[in-house]
Structures are given as structure tokens and as C-alpha cells.
A tleap script that builds the chain and sets N, CA, C and O, in Angstrom:
source leaprc.protein.ff14SB
mol = sequence {
  NMET GLY MET THR THR LEU LEU ASP LYS ASN
  VAL VAL ASN SER ILE GLU MET VAL ALA ASP
  GLY PRO HIE ALA GLY LYS LEU LYS VAL ASN
  VAL SER THR SER PRO VAL ALA SER ARG SER
  TYR TYR THR HIE VAL ASN GLU ILE TYR SER
  MET LEU SER VAL GLY ASP ASP ASP LEU GLY
  LYS THR ASP VAL GLU ASN ASN ILE VAL CYS
  LEU LYS THR ALA THR ASP GLU SER GLY ALA
  GLU VAL GLU ASN GLU GLN PHE LEU LEU PRO
  ALA ASP ALA VAL ARG ASP CALA
}
set mol.1.N position { 85.522 94.947 92.383 }
set mol.1.CA position { 86.923 94.659 92.525 }
set mol.1.C position { 87.775 95.914 92.387 }
set mol.1.O position { 88.891 95.939 92.907 }
set mol.2.N position { 87.309 96.935 91.723 }
set mol.2.CA position { 88.105 98.113 91.409 }
set mol.2.C position { 88.883 98.708 92.551 }
set mol.2.O position { 90.111 98.765 92.486 }
set mol.3.N position { 88.216 99.155 93.599 }
set mol.3.CA position { 88.894 99.827 94.704 }
set mol.3.C position { 89.654 98.862 95.605 }
set mol.3.O position { 90.584 99.279 96.297 }
set mol.4.N position { 89.284 97.588 95.615 }
set mol.4.CA position { 89.997 96.650 96.477 }
set mol.4.C position { 91.430 96.424 96.012 }
set mol.4.O position { 92.276 96.000 96.799 }
set mol.5.N position { 91.710 96.702 94.747 }
set mol.5.CA position { 93.085 96.548 94.261 }
set mol.5.C position { 94.004 97.619 94.842 }
set mol.5.O position { 95.223 97.448 94.850 }
set mol.6.N position { 93.431 98.727 95.330 }
set mol.6.CA position { 94.223 99.789 95.946 }
set mol.6.C position { 94.426 99.572 97.442 }
set mol.6.O position { 95.100 100.367 98.096 }
set mol.7.N position { 93.862 98.526 97.976 }
set mol.7.CA position { 93.941 98.277 99.408 }
set mol.7.C position { 95.283 97.664 99.770 }
set mol.7.O position { 95.510 96.475 99.549 }
set mol.8.N position { 96.159 98.466 100.318 }
set mol.8.CA position { 97.487 98.021 100.747 }
set mol.8.C position { 97.656 98.330 102.221 }
set mol.8.O position { 98.604 99.017 102.603 }
set mol.9.N position { 96.774 97.846 103.037 }
set mol.9.CA position { 96.809 98.166 104.455 }
set mol.9.C position { 97.453 97.027 105.230 }
set mol.9.O position { 97.151 95.855 105.001 }
set mol.10.N position { 98.354 97.387 106.159 }
set mol.10.CA position { 99.034 96.431 107.024 }
set mol.10.C position { 99.903 95.440 106.253 }
set mol.10.O position { 99.964 94.260 106.599 }
set mol.11.N position { 100.572 95.921 105.210 }
set mol.11.CA position { 101.497 95.104 104.429 }
set mol.11.C position { 102.921 95.573 104.735 }
set mol.11.O position { 103.209 96.768 104.679 }
set mol.12.N position { 103.802 94.637 105.054 }
set mol.12.CA position { 105.187 94.972 105.376 }
set mol.12.C position { 105.913 95.442 104.121 }
set mol.12.O position { 105.960 94.736 103.113 }
set mol.13.N position { 106.480 96.652 104.198 }
set mol.13.CA position { 107.281 97.184 103.095 }
set mol.13.C position { 108.738 96.786 103.230 }
set mol.13.O position { 109.384 96.420 102.248 }
set mol.14.N position { 109.259 96.859 104.463 }
set mol.14.CA position { 110.668 96.531 104.676 }
set mol.14.C position { 110.905 96.186 106.141 }
set mol.14.O position { 110.168 96.607 107.033 }
set mol.15.N position { 111.953 95.410 106.356 }
set mol.15.CA position { 112.435 95.088 107.700 }
set mol.15.C position { 113.941 95.289 107.668 }
set mol.15.O position { 114.635 94.707 106.835 }
set mol.16.N position { 114.444 96.115 108.578 }
set mol.16.CA position { 115.883 96.376 108.600 }
set mol.16.C position { 116.372 96.523 110.033 }
set mol.16.O position { 115.601 96.855 110.933 }
set mol.17.N position { 117.656 96.274 110.233 }
set mol.17.CA position { 118.281 96.424 111.543 }
set mol.17.C position { 118.699 97.875 111.733 }
set mol.17.O position { 119.310 98.468 110.843 }
set mol.18.N position { 118.374 98.448 112.883 }
set mol.18.CA position { 118.746 99.831 113.196 }
set mol.18.C position { 120.151 99.826 113.812 }
set mol.18.O position { 120.401 99.106 114.779 }
set mol.19.N position { 121.059 100.622 113.258 }
set mol.19.CA position { 122.446 100.636 113.721 }
set mol.19.C position { 122.720 101.733 114.750 }
set mol.19.O position { 123.528 101.544 115.659 }
set mol.20.N position { 122.053 102.875 114.610 }
set mol.20.CA position { 122.343 104.020 115.475 }
set mol.20.C position { 121.071 104.567 116.113 }
set mol.20.O position { 119.958 104.231 115.711 }
set mol.21.N position { 121.265 105.413 117.113 }
set mol.21.CA position { 120.155 106.124 117.723 }
set mol.21.C position { 119.506 105.367 118.870 }
set mol.21.O position { 120.033 104.361 119.343 }
set mol.22.N position { 118.363 105.860 119.307 }
set mol.22.CA position { 117.704 105.273 120.484 }
set mol.22.C position { 117.174 103.856 120.256 }
set mol.22.O position { 116.925 103.121 121.211 }
set mol.23.N position { 117.001 103.478 118.989 }
set mol.23.CA position { 116.489 102.137 118.676 }
set mol.23.C position { 117.584 101.207 118.150 }
set mol.23.O position { 117.288 100.195 117.515 }
set mol.24.N position { 118.830 101.545 118.410 }
set mol.24.CA position { 119.960 100.734 117.931 }
set mol.24.C position { 119.831 99.296 118.428 }
set mol.24.O position { 119.548 99.050 119.601 }
set mol.25.N position { 120.044 98.358 117.515 }
set mol.25.CA position { 119.960 96.939 117.853 }
set mol.25.C position { 118.573 96.349 117.684 }
set mol.25.O position { 118.387 95.142 117.844 }
set mol.26.N position { 117.597 97.186 117.362 }
set mol.26.CA position { 116.231 96.699 117.148 }
set mol.26.C position { 115.950 96.584 115.652 }
set mol.26.O position { 116.707 97.088 114.822 }
set mol.27.N position { 114.860 95.919 115.328 }
set mol.27.CA position { 114.398 95.855 113.950 }
set mol.27.C position { 113.428 96.998 113.695 }
set mol.27.O position { 112.585 97.315 114.535 }
set mol.28.N position { 113.557 97.608 112.533 }
set mol.28.CA position { 112.603 98.620 112.080 }
set mol.28.C position { 111.711 97.953 111.043 }
set mol.28.O position { 112.182 97.533 109.986 }
set mol.29.N position { 110.428 97.859 111.348 }
set mol.29.CA position { 109.461 97.242 110.439 }
set mol.29.C position { 108.596 98.359 109.872 }
set mol.29.O position { 107.837 98.995 110.603 }
set mol.30.N position { 108.712 98.599 108.562 }
set mol.30.CA position { 107.919 99.636 107.901 }
set mol.30.C position { 106.700 98.976 107.273 }
set mol.30.O position { 106.822 98.005 106.527 }
set mol.31.N position { 105.514 99.515 107.586 }
set mol.31.CA position { 104.245 98.899 107.192 }
set mol.31.C position { 103.366 99.926 106.484 }
set mol.31.O position { 103.278 101.072 106.924 }
set mol.32.N position { 102.714 99.524 105.389 }
set mol.32.CA position { 101.773 100.400 104.688 }
set mol.32.C position { 100.505 100.569 105.509 }
set mol.32.O position { 99.935 99.597 106.005 }
set mol.33.N position { 100.070 101.820 105.646 }
set mol.33.CA position { 98.784 102.088 106.274 }
set mol.33.C position { 97.745 102.471 105.226 }
set mol.33.O position { 96.546 102.464 105.502 }
set mol.34.N position { 98.209 102.803 104.024 }
set mol.34.CA position { 97.373 103.086 102.863 }
set mol.34.C position { 98.288 103.001 101.640 }
set mol.34.O position { 99.492 102.798 101.794 }
set mol.35.N position { 97.749 103.150 100.439 }
set mol.35.CA position { 98.625 103.077 99.264 }
set mol.35.C position { 99.712 104.150 99.213 }
set mol.35.O position { 100.703 103.990 98.500 }
set mol.36.N position { 99.535 105.248 99.966 }
set mol.36.CA position { 100.509 106.338 99.894 }
set mol.36.C position { 101.146 106.686 101.242 }
set mol.36.O position { 101.943 107.621 101.313 }
set mol.37.N position { 100.817 105.968 102.296 }
set mol.37.CA position { 101.368 106.281 103.627 }
set mol.37.C position { 101.868 105.012 104.303 }
set mol.37.O position { 101.419 103.905 104.005 }
set mol.38.N position { 102.815 105.207 105.226 }
set mol.38.CA position { 103.338 104.058 105.964 }
set mol.38.C position { 103.674 104.479 107.385 }
set mol.38.O position { 103.705 105.666 107.709 }
set mol.39.N position { 103.922 103.489 108.223 }
set mol.39.CA position { 104.277 103.702 109.620 }
set mol.39.C position { 105.398 102.726 109.953 }
set mol.39.O position { 105.448 101.614 109.426 }
set mol.40.N position { 106.295 103.156 110.833 }
set mol.40.CA position { 107.396 102.293 111.252 }
set mol.40.C position { 107.212 101.846 112.694 }
set mol.40.O position { 106.727 102.597 113.541 }
set mol.41.N position { 107.608 100.616 112.950 }
set mol.41.CA position { 107.588 100.037 114.283 }
set mol.41.C position { 108.995 99.552 114.609 }
set mol.41.O position { 109.707 99.069 113.729 }
set mol.42.N position { 109.395 99.679 115.871 }
set mol.42.CA position { 110.706 99.232 116.325 }
set mol.42.C position { 110.498 98.139 117.360 }
set mol.42.O position { 109.751 98.320 118.322 }
set mol.43.N position { 111.163 96.999 117.160 }
set mol.43.CA position { 110.986 95.872 118.065 }
set mol.43.C position { 112.274 95.076 118.197 }
set mol.43.O position { 113.127 95.115 117.309 }
set mol.44.N position { 112.417 94.357 119.298 }
set mol.44.CA position { 113.558 93.458 119.473 }
set mol.44.C position { 113.354 92.228 118.593 }
set mol.44.O position { 112.225 91.859 118.271 }
set mol.45.N position { 114.445 91.612 118.219 }
set mol.45.CA position { 114.401 90.438 117.339 }
set mol.45.C position { 113.549 89.318 117.943 }
set mol.45.O position { 112.851 88.614 117.213 }
set mol.46.N position { 113.599 89.149 119.258 }
set mol.46.CA position { 112.834 88.069 119.883 }
set mol.46.C position { 111.365 88.425 120.119 }
set mol.46.O position { 110.632 87.648 120.730 }
set mol.47.N position { 110.929 89.594 119.638 }
set mol.47.CA position { 109.538 90.012 119.797 }
set mol.47.C position { 108.765 89.995 118.477 }
set mol.47.O position { 107.653 90.518 118.408 }
set mol.48.N position { 109.338 89.401 117.436 }
set mol.48.CA position { 108.670 89.312 116.136 }
set mol.48.C position { 108.707 87.865 115.669 }
set mol.48.O position { 109.721 87.182 115.814 }
set mol.49.N position { 107.593 87.402 115.107 }
set mol.49.CA position { 107.556 86.021 114.618 }
set mol.49.C position { 106.514 85.882 113.520 }
set mol.49.O position { 105.610 86.707 113.389 }
set mol.50.N position { 106.659 84.830 112.739 }
set mol.50.CA position { 105.679 84.503 111.710 }
set mol.50.C position { 104.600 83.654 112.357 }
set mol.50.O position { 104.870 82.553 112.835 }
set mol.51.N position { 103.382 84.168 112.370 }
set mol.51.CA position { 102.287 83.476 113.033 }
set mol.51.C position { 101.781 82.307 112.186 }
set mol.51.O position { 101.520 81.222 112.706 }
set mol.52.N position { 101.644 82.536 110.882 }
set mol.52.CA position { 101.231 81.452 109.992 }
set mol.52.C position { 101.583 81.784 108.562 }
set mol.52.O position { 101.785 82.942 108.199 }
set mol.53.N position { 101.651 80.752 107.770 }
set mol.53.CA position { 101.947 80.887 106.357 }
set mol.53.C position { 100.652 80.719 105.581 }
set mol.53.O position { 99.897 79.772 105.799 }
set mol.54.N position { 100.410 81.654 104.671 }
set mol.54.CA position { 99.195 81.610 103.862 }
set mol.54.C position { 99.616 81.201 102.457 }
set mol.54.O position { 100.148 82.017 101.705 }
set mol.55.N position { 99.382 79.950 102.104 }
set mol.55.CA position { 99.863 79.424 100.836 }
set mol.55.C position { 98.806 79.378 99.758 }
set mol.55.O position { 97.610 79.383 100.050 }
set mol.56.N position { 99.244 79.333 98.509 }
set mol.56.CA position { 98.372 79.191 97.349 }
set mol.56.C position { 98.608 77.858 96.652 }
set mol.56.O position { 98.326 77.720 95.462 }
set mol.57.N position { 99.129 76.866 97.393 }
set mol.57.CA position { 99.437 75.580 96.779 }
set mol.57.C position { 98.206 74.915 96.188 }
set mol.57.O position { 98.302 74.231 95.169 }
set mol.58.N position { 97.055 75.104 96.812 }
set mol.58.CA position { 95.835 74.479 96.300 }
set mol.58.C position { 95.340 75.148 95.021 }
set mol.58.O position { 94.435 74.635 94.363 }
set mol.59.N position { 95.930 76.294 94.665 }
set mol.59.CA position { 95.558 76.987 93.442 }
set mol.59.C position { 96.551 76.730 92.317 }
set mol.59.O position { 96.481 77.362 91.263 }
set mol.60.N position { 97.475 75.802 92.543 }
set mol.60.CA position { 98.441 75.443 91.511 }
set mol.60.C position { 99.744 76.208 91.577 }
set mol.60.O position { 100.607 76.044 90.714 }
set mol.61.N position { 99.897 77.041 92.590 }
set mol.61.CA position { 101.139 77.801 92.723 }
set mol.61.C position { 102.032 77.096 93.732 }
set mol.61.O position { 101.575 76.705 94.807 }
set mol.62.N position { 103.303 76.934 93.387 }
set mol.62.CA position { 104.229 76.292 94.311 }
set mol.62.C position { 105.196 77.326 94.869 }
set mol.62.O position { 105.594 78.261 94.174 }
set mol.63.N position { 105.562 77.150 96.111 }
set mol.63.CA position { 106.530 78.018 96.774 }
set mol.63.C position { 106.121 79.493 96.783 }
set mol.63.O position { 106.979 80.375 96.762 }
set mol.64.N position { 104.824 79.759 96.814 }
set mol.64.CA position { 104.324 81.125 96.910 }
set mol.64.C position { 103.480 81.194 98.168 }
set mol.64.O position { 102.337 80.738 98.192 }
set mol.65.N position { 104.053 81.768 99.207 }
set mol.65.CA position { 103.342 81.807 100.476 }
set mol.65.C position { 103.562 83.134 101.177 }
set mol.65.O position { 104.692 83.512 101.486 }
set mol.66.N position { 102.467 83.834 101.422 }
set mol.66.CA position { 102.515 85.022 102.262 }
set mol.66.C position { 102.672 84.556 103.699 }
set mol.66.O position { 102.396 83.397 104.012 }
set mol.67.N position { 103.107 85.438 104.564 }
set mol.67.CA position { 103.206 85.132 105.986 }
set mol.67.C position { 102.495 86.216 106.776 }
set mol.67.O position { 102.552 87.393 106.421 }
set mol.68.N position { 101.835 85.822 107.831 }
set mol.68.CA position { 101.282 86.765 108.780 }
set mol.68.C position { 102.341 86.945 109.867 }
set mol.68.O position { 102.685 85.997 110.572 }
set mol.69.N position { 102.851 88.164 109.995 }
set mol.69.CA position { 103.904 88.479 110.946 }
set mol.69.C position { 103.273 89.176 112.144 }
set mol.69.O position { 102.437 90.066 111.989 }
set mol.70.N position { 103.683 88.763 113.339 }
set mol.70.CA position { 103.140 89.347 114.559 }
set mol.70.C position { 104.268 89.998 115.361 }
set mol.70.O position { 105.343 89.424 115.530 }
set mol.71.N position { 103.997 91.200 115.845 }
set mol.71.CA position { 104.907 91.875 116.761 }
set mol.71.C position { 104.312 91.743 118.161 }
set mol.71.O position { 103.245 92.290 118.438 }
set mol.72.N position { 104.997 91.022 119.040 }
set mol.72.CA position { 104.491 90.874 120.416 }
set mol.72.C position { 104.404 92.232 121.096 }
set mol.72.O position { 103.343 92.627 121.578 }
set mol.73.N position { 105.515 92.936 121.130 }
set mol.73.CA position { 105.571 94.306 121.647 }
set mol.73.C position { 106.464 95.110 120.734 }
set mol.73.O position { 107.438 94.596 120.183 }
set mol.74.N position { 106.126 96.381 120.577 }
set mol.74.CA position { 106.904 97.261 119.714 }
set mol.74.C position { 106.626 98.706 120.111 }
set mol.74.O position { 105.718 98.997 120.891 }
set mol.75.N position { 107.432 99.596 119.554 }
set mol.75.CA position { 107.245 101.026 119.728 }
set mol.75.C position { 107.030 101.617 118.347 }
set mol.75.O position { 107.798 101.338 117.426 }
set mol.76.N position { 105.984 102.437 118.193 }
set mol.76.CA position { 105.771 103.050 116.888 }
set mol.76.C position { 106.557 104.356 116.787 }
set mol.76.O position { 107.274 104.725 117.718 }
set mol.77.N position { 106.424 105.052 115.661 }
set mol.77.CA position { 107.202 106.272 115.400 }
set mol.77.C position { 106.961 107.361 116.438 }
set mol.77.O position { 107.857 108.154 116.727 }
set mol.78.N position { 105.761 107.401 116.996 }
set mol.78.CA position { 105.422 108.444 117.960 }
set mol.78.C position { 105.924 108.119 119.368 }
set mol.78.O position { 105.829 108.949 120.272 }
set mol.79.N position { 106.463 106.900 119.549 }
set mol.79.CA position { 106.949 106.485 120.855 }
set mol.79.C position { 105.932 105.689 121.661 }
set mol.79.O position { 106.218 105.269 122.782 }
set mol.80.N position { 104.745 105.479 121.094 }
set mol.80.CA position { 103.698 104.720 121.783 }
set mol.80.C position { 104.011 103.228 121.743 }
set mol.80.O position { 104.457 102.703 120.723 }
set mol.81.N position { 103.774 102.561 122.853 }
set mol.81.CA position { 103.961 101.111 122.927 }
set mol.81.C position { 102.729 100.420 122.335 }
set mol.81.O position { 101.595 100.795 122.637 }
set mol.82.N position { 102.959 99.410 121.492 }
set mol.82.CA position { 101.870 98.630 120.904 }
set mol.82.C position { 102.117 97.160 121.194 }
set mol.82.O position { 103.257 96.740 121.391 }
set mol.83.N position { 101.053 96.387 121.218 }
set mol.83.CA position { 101.155 94.945 121.469 }
set mol.83.C position { 100.330 94.180 120.454 }
set mol.83.O position { 99.274 94.634 120.014 }
set mol.84.N position { 100.831 93.012 120.092 }
set mol.84.CA position { 100.118 92.063 119.235 }
set mol.84.C position { 99.638 92.672 117.926 }
set mol.84.O position { 98.494 92.465 117.521 }
set mol.85.N position { 100.504 93.418 117.270 }
set mol.85.CA position { 100.198 93.941 115.936 }
set mol.85.C position { 100.459 92.847 114.912 }
set mol.85.O position { 101.436 92.107 115.030 }
set mol.86.N position { 99.593 92.737 113.908 }
set mol.86.CA position { 99.733 91.704 112.885 }
set mol.86.C position { 99.766 92.343 111.503 }
set mol.86.O position { 98.995 93.255 111.204 }
set mol.87.N position { 100.681 91.841 110.660 }
set mol.87.CA position { 100.874 92.395 109.331 }
set mol.87.C position { 101.085 91.271 108.322 }
set mol.87.O position { 101.436 90.148 108.685 }
set mol.88.N position { 100.866 91.592 107.063 }
set mol.88.CA position { 101.080 90.646 105.975 }
set mol.88.C position { 102.467 90.856 105.391 }
set mol.88.O position { 102.802 91.962 104.968 }
set mol.89.N position { 103.272 89.807 105.364 }
set mol.89.CA position { 104.565 89.820 104.673 }
set mol.89.C position { 104.344 89.119 103.346 }
set mol.89.O position { 104.172 87.900 103.319 }
set mol.90.N position { 104.343 89.867 102.230 }
set mol.90.CA position { 103.975 89.278 100.935 }
set mol.90.C position { 104.957 88.222 100.435 }
set mol.90.O position { 106.152 88.277 100.726 }
set mol.91.N position { 104.438 87.277 99.689 }
set mol.91.CA position { 105.252 86.201 99.133 }
set mol.91.C position { 106.248 86.713 98.108 }
set mol.91.O position { 107.286 86.087 97.893 }
set mol.92.N position { 105.952 87.838 97.472 }
set mol.92.CA position { 106.848 88.360 96.445 }
set mol.92.C position { 107.902 89.298 97.024 }
set mol.92.O position { 108.519 90.073 96.295 }
set mol.93.N position { 108.105 89.223 98.345 }
set mol.93.CA position { 109.122 90.059 98.998 }
set mol.93.C position { 110.509 89.677 98.498 }
set mol.93.O position { 110.759 88.523 98.151 }
set mol.94.N position { 111.393 90.645 98.465 }
set mol.94.CA position { 112.773 90.434 98.019 }
set mol.94.C position { 113.689 90.525 99.221 }
set mol.94.O position { 113.555 91.435 100.040 }
set mol.95.N position { 114.617 89.594 99.335 }
set mol.95.CA position { 115.549 89.602 100.464 }
set mol.95.C position { 116.881 90.167 99.998 }
set mol.95.O position { 117.503 89.656 99.066 }
set mol.96.N position { 117.310 91.247 100.676 }
set mol.96.CA position { 118.627 91.830 100.417 }
set mol.96.C position { 119.614 91.245 101.401 }
set mol.96.O position { 119.289 91.057 102.574 }
set mol.97.N position { 120.792 90.961 100.945 }
set mol.97.CA position { 121.826 90.416 101.851 }
set mol.97.C position { 122.837 91.459 102.188 }
set mol.97.O position { 123.778 91.189 102.934 }
savepdb mol mol.pdb
quit
């Protein structure tokens, strides 16, 4: 179990709306690629969705559900187009208003 606790791959760190620049009007999705590195993806609002909810209700936890988020199409930081990327949106995420 030791090293698996450090595994933070493909976990959404943040989602924010881009106001300026070439990606204005798109969502910026920042995702962990390792415990110390991350990558950003830019996508239109209609190109991101929650594929499924992963719940722990059968383990006695209520209202604790991770989500698998899918990007239909997106552009990464290098400008490369990507399709059908999937990431984990953790249940303990905090929503800023």
C-alpha cells in the first residue's frame, strides 16, 4: 500500500473559466500527472461531461461520490488536440463561487 498512496495521476485539481487570451471563453481543466506535476487542458463547456459517479454508499458513506469526467475534445498546454480524455474529479472537491 505504501507507494500507492502517492499515486495522484489523472486527478482534477481545478476547473476555471478563461477570461483572456487565445482560450478566452473556454474552461481550463488542470489535472495531476504525478504528485508534483500537472497539465492543463482547454475545452469548450459543451465538450466536458461527467461520465459516471463513483459512490461509496455501499461502504456506509453518504453523499460522497467521485466523478469520472470526460473531455470529448480539448487542447493541451502544448497546443496538441486530444480526444476522449478521462479524469477523476474527487468527492472532496471544493466549489468556489
